[in-house]
C-alpha positions, -999 to 999 in steps of 0.1 A, spaced: -6 52 -106 -1 25 -79 -1 -10 -92 -10 -42 -75 7 -76 -81 -14 -107 -85 -2 -121 -51 -12 -88 -34 -46 -88 -52 -53 -123 -39 -43 -115 -4 -63 -82 -3 -94 -102 -14 -88 -128 12 -83 -103 40 -114 -84 29 -134 -116 31 -118 -127 65 -123 -93 81 -159 -90 68 -154 -54 58 -180 -35 38 -183 -44 2 -174 -9 -9 -142 -8 13 -109 -1 -5 -73 -1 5 -60 33 17 -22 36 15 -1 64 27 32 76 41 40 91 75 72 102 92 90 75 113 108 42 110 146 38 108 148 54 73 127 84 80 94 75 63 71 46 68 42 31 48 7 28 62 -21 7 48 -57 -1 60 -92 -6 48 -114 25 44 -147 35 30 -146 73 27 -128 92 0 -116 127 8 -117 156 -16 -79 156 -23 -75 118 -25 -61 101 -56 -81 70 -66 -67 41 -86 -79 6 -95 -56 -22 -107 -66 -58 -111 -100 -51 -94 -84 -36 -63 -93 0 -55 -65 20 -39 -69 55 -24 -39 77 -15 -39 112 0 -24 139 -21 8 144 0 16 106 2 10 102 -35 41 123 -42 62 96 -25 43 67 -40 41 75 -77 49 43 -97 48 21 -66 36 -15 -68 19 -32 -38 32 -68 -36 27 -96 -11 52 -123 -1 43 -154 17 77 -170 17 100 -183 44 119 -151 47 88 -132 58 52 -128 51 34 -96 44 27 -67 20 56 -49 5 59 -17 -14 81 -18 -44 88 20 -46 110 33 -75 113 66 -57 130 52 -26 167 59 -24 171 38 7 150 12 26 155 -4 60 161 -41 64 125 -49 72 112 -30 42 87 -9 63 105 24 60 123 43 33 138 76 24 138 97 -8 
């Protein structure tokens, strides 16, 4: 399962309203090769679920992950930081053995 912090939930709902995306839109998260640690997170709004997707809902936020990415994201929490040290979504991934300084890439 992928969890969502309260701050991430609030930010997702705000972005959804600001972007005027469809009401049935959900957050699609995934992993792709790249970044300084080898793997990088991707996240966007989507409206179509594919056959092999894993679907989760936490705190009213629907999250969809492709089957391959899910192997890297099991137990991850989507968080959001609005502090002085940076603003944005962060993935708290217990599977990551190393992350880069900006938190956008990781390795297993």
